[in-house]
C-alpha positions, 0 to 999 in steps of 0.5 A, spaced: 812 236 405 809 230 400 813 227 395 813 221 391 817 217 396 811 218 401 806 215 397 810 209 394 811 208 401 804 207 403 802 213 407 796 213 402 793 206 400 792 205 393 786 201 394 782 205 398 784 211 394 781 208 388 775 206 391 774 213 394 775 215 387 770 210 384 765 213 389 766 220 387 766 219 379 759 215 381 757 221 385 759 226 379 755 222 374 749 223 377 749 231 376 746 233 369 752 239 369 756 242 374 761 248 375 767 247 379 771 252 383 778 252 381 783 255 385 789 252 382 791 247 388 791 240 388 784 239 391 780 243 386 784 241 380 783 234 382 775 235 382 775 239 376 779 233 372 774 228 375 768 232 373 771 233 366 772 226 366 765 224 367 761 230 364 765 232 359 762 239 356 757 239 361 762 241 367 765 248 367 771 250 371 771 257 374 777 261 377 776 267 380 781 273 380 782 279 384 788 282 388 788 277 393 789 272 387 796 271 385 799 271 378 803 264 380 796 261 382 794 263 375 800 260 372 798 253 376 791 254 373 793 255 366 798 249 367 792 245 369 788 247 363 794 245 358 794 238 361 787 236 361 783 241 356 778 242 361 772 247 359 774 253 363 773 261 365 776 266 369 771 271 372 773 277 377 770 278 384 770 284 388 771 282 395 775 288 396 769 293 395 766 290 401 768 293 408 766 287 412 772 283 408 777 289 408 776 290 416 779 283 416 776 280 422 776 272 423 770 272 418 774 275 412 774 268 409 766 268 409 766 274 406 770 272 400 767 265 399 760 269 399 762 273 394 765 267 390 759 263 391 754 268 389 758 270 383 758 262 381 750 261 383 749 267 378 753 264 372 749 257 374 743 260 374 744 264 367 747 258 364 742 253 367 748 249 370 745 244 375 750 245 381 756 248 384 762 244 387 768 246 390 774 242 393 774 241 400 776 235 403 776 230 409 782 233 412 779 241 412 774 240 417 779 240 423 782 247 421 778 254 422 775 255 415 769 260 415 769 259 408 765 253 409 759 256 412 758 260 406 759 254 402 753 251 406 749 257 405 750 257 398 748 249 398 755 248 394 756 241 393 762 238 397 764 231 392 771 230 395 768 231 402 762 226 401 767 221 398 771 222 404 778 223 400 783 225 404 789 230 402 794 224 401 789 220 397 787 226 393 795 227 391 796 220 389 790 220 385 792 227 382 799 224 380 795 218 377 791 223 373 797 226 370 796 233 374 802 237 374 800 240 381 799 233 384 804 235 389 803 242 390 804 245 397 798 247 400 796 254 398 791 260 400 789 267 398 794 272 399 790 276 404 791 270 409 798 273 410 795 279 414 794 278 421 787 279 423 785 286 424 790 289 419 786 292 413 786 288 407 788 293 401 791 292 394 798 295 396 799 290 402 796 284 398 801 286 392 807 287 397 806 280 400 806 277 393 812 280 391 815 278 397 813 271 396 816 271 389 823 272 392 822 266 396 820 262 390 826 264 386 830 262 391 828 255 390 823 254 396 817 250 396 813 251 402 813 258 405 809 264 407 811 271 408 806 274 413 806 282 413 806 285 420 806 293 419 813 294 415 816 287 417 815 281 413 815 274 417 818 269 413 815 262 414 819 256 411 817 248 411 821 245 417 825 241 412 827 247 408 829 251 414 837 249 415 838 252 408 834 258 409 839 259 416 845 259 412 848 266 411 848 266 404 841 265 403 839 269 409 842 275 406 838 273 399 832 273 403 833 279 407 835 283 401 830 280 396 824 282 401 827 289 402 827 290 395 820 288 394 818 293 399 819 291 406 823 295 411 824 289 416 825 282 415 825 276 420 825 268 419 820 265 424 824 259 427 818 255 428 817 254 420 811 254 416 805 252 419 798 252 416 794 257 419 799 260 423 795 267 424 789 263 427 794 262 433 792 269 435 784 267 435 786 261 440 790 266 445 784 271 444 779 265 446 783 263 452 784 256 449 
């Protein structure tokens, strides 16, 4: 888990990060206008802040809402807007109307991002914005992310990646910019909690959201509730696992998730790891 101590201990070089930020701002300055896809995470928030700094009213951040987008994520966006005053709009996407998305195979993220970027392209064309950008960074290329294929097909700009900004550097720069989500744990849409092959439905997404709200109320910072039929598999960060294993907190987790609608609750002893459901893809491929 990233914190202020890590940054001050030099895990992110302030000088290198500052140079990359200058490169980023110079790149954005070349644009006449831009739409930034803003999810509420650290990366997209920092990119939206940077575009706002350079382009002012010629930068518009846009957040897509749907059943796969949590109320907590929306709160993060609203917090960002209060802190920065950036121009912003919410739009609704309809990826659940696409059978290819709902079937939830390994390309699910592609269909989601294709829907998002199609809508942002339409907004850009209608309002004469020069480009659309999103917050993929230099660390994101090491994981399985089919959404990047959709971004490439839509010619979405990748300013953070082009500046070779890594996650820890972005956190440092977001902290300096005063962004409230500078240390927010990695997040993803609610559909990422469903194993591949489990149909994405509004009911399942709502169940996961209720379950994760329980973990948040109990004070956990980095976690996932993975849905396996009627069972909720809880992943928490390794450093938070000892607390989760105490009888009192374990009982509170189980009671809270059952009240949310899960029949069974289990705590994953391996702890949280990003993209854990991708492990099934690797086994299927024999790697």
